[in-house]
Structures are given as structure tokens and as C-alpha cells.
N, C-alpha and C positions, 0 to 999 in steps of 0.2 A: 461432309457424306463418308461412309465409315467404309474400311476395305472389304468385308462382308457386302453390304450393298453394291460397290463395285463390281466385285465377283459375281454377285446373283442376277444384275443387270445383264454383264458381261455373257453370261449362261444363258440366259436369255433370248441375248440377241442369239448368239451364235447355236441355239437349238432351233429357233425361228428361220434362220437363213438358211439352216440344213433341207427343212421342210420345203419352204419357198425354191432352191434352189433346185429340188428334186422337182415342182413345179413346172417350175421355165424348162429347166430341160427336157423332162417328159413331154412336156407341150411343142416347142421349139426343134426339139432334137440337135441342141448345142456340139454333138459330139463325143460327150463327154460319157454318161449313162447311156444317152440315145443317141443313134445316128439321124440325120438330117431325114432321111426315106423312111424311117421309123416313126419321126416326130407324129403326136398326136394330130395336129393341125393337117397334117400328110395324110390322114386315114390311120395310121398306127393306133395300134393299141397300147397303154400305158402299164397294162397287168399281163399281155399275155405272155411275152419271156418268159419272166420270173416264174407267172403260174402252169406255164406248160413245159418249161425243162430245169429251174431251180429246186424245186418242190420237193422235199423228201419226209419219211415219214408214216406215223399212222395215219393221218389226212389227207396223204396225195390224191385219193380218187375225188376228195371233196374239193379240194383246190383246184387240181385239174379242170375239174366240172366248172368253174369261174372264172379261167381264161378266156379273155377276149370279149366277156359278156360288154354289152355296153352300159348296163346300169352298174355294173361292177367297175367298170374305168371311171364313170361320173363320178362315183361315189370315192373312189381312190381318189381322182384328182382334186374334188372339192374340197376332200379332207387334206391333202396336202397344202392349198391353198390357204383353207380357215387356219390350220394351225401355225403354219409359216407366217401369216399377216397379224393372228392375235398375240403371237409372241416377240415378233419384232414393232409392233404398236403397244403394247403394252395394254391390249383392251380386250376384253374379255379372258383372259389369260387362262382361267379356271378352265371355263370351254374347252380352249384349243389344247390346254394339256390333256384334259379327259379325252380328247378324240385323238389326241396323238397318241396316249397310251393304245387305246382302242387297237389301232392302226398296227402298234408296234408291237402287240401281244399276237395279232392276227398272222405279222409275219413271223414272229416265234413260231407260232404251231405250225406254218406252215414248212419250216426247218427243221422240225424236232428229228433226232437230236442235233443239236450244234455240234460241229465238225472237230472245233478244237479243243471243247469244254463240255461234256453232256447236262450241265443246267446252265450255266450263266454265257451268254453272247452279248454282243452288243446290244441288242435290241433290248434284253430286258436291264441295263446299265442306263439307255436311255430313256426306259419306262421309271427306272428309280428317279433319274434328274426330271422328268416332267413332273412326277409326283411330288418332289421336292420344292419345282417352282409352282405350281399350283398350290400347293397347301401354304406357301411364303404368300401367295396374290389372296387368297383367303383369309390370314390372318392381317393382312392391310385392310379388309374391308371391317373388320369388326370391330 
């Protein structure tokens, strides 16, 4: 196995773990980004805090209207789980990457304009990483 393939696998696994960890922490409230009392299994909303308090920019009212909506919570959490599992298992990677890119772009729009750079932030970098991983997966299948 060449170095490029090893790095690609490591990148896919790392990105998968980022999404799966977010799902696990928000579900069980392990005390990292989500406290135990705000865990999804305790009745907390995984989207409420971010969509209520972190959102800024031209789409603020739209994103505030989504805060704590049960359907939005379920879609977000299923998205985190789907992206994490597909990337970690290496199955349906193209679909996992696409779902992750859509989720990250939504988060990017919720934070317009980024604080430290008026154009690029970590959401855009992650989108590009997922685009790369998805395109590599598509090439393998051709």
C-alpha cells in the first residue's frame, strides 16, 4: 500500500470519527460539547444551543426558527451517524461525503461571515476534504 493510499484511509477514518463522535457526545452527553443533562437521550435538543445562540449573519432568523425542532434534531443526528459510519466502514462513502458536505455547508451558512477569515473556515476545509474522499471513492468504483 502506497503512502497516498495510507493517508487517504487515515483522512477518511479521522473524518468519520469527527462525525461519529459528535453523534455519540450529543446523544449521551459525555461532557465534551454536550453535558449529561443536555443529552439527546435525556430529552435535550442537539440543535437548540447552536441554532439559538451561535448563529449570526444574514440567515439568522431562518436558523433560529429551526432551533429545537424535533424533525431538524432527528435529521441532524441521523446525518451525523450516517456520515460517521459510512466513512469509518468505507461503505457508501460517496453518499456519506455528500451528506456531510450538505450538513457542513448549512453550518457554514449559519455562521456567515466567519470570525477569523471572511471566506474560509473549518467548515469549508472539511467540505473540501469530503469532496476529495468522495471523488476518490467514485474513481475506485469506475
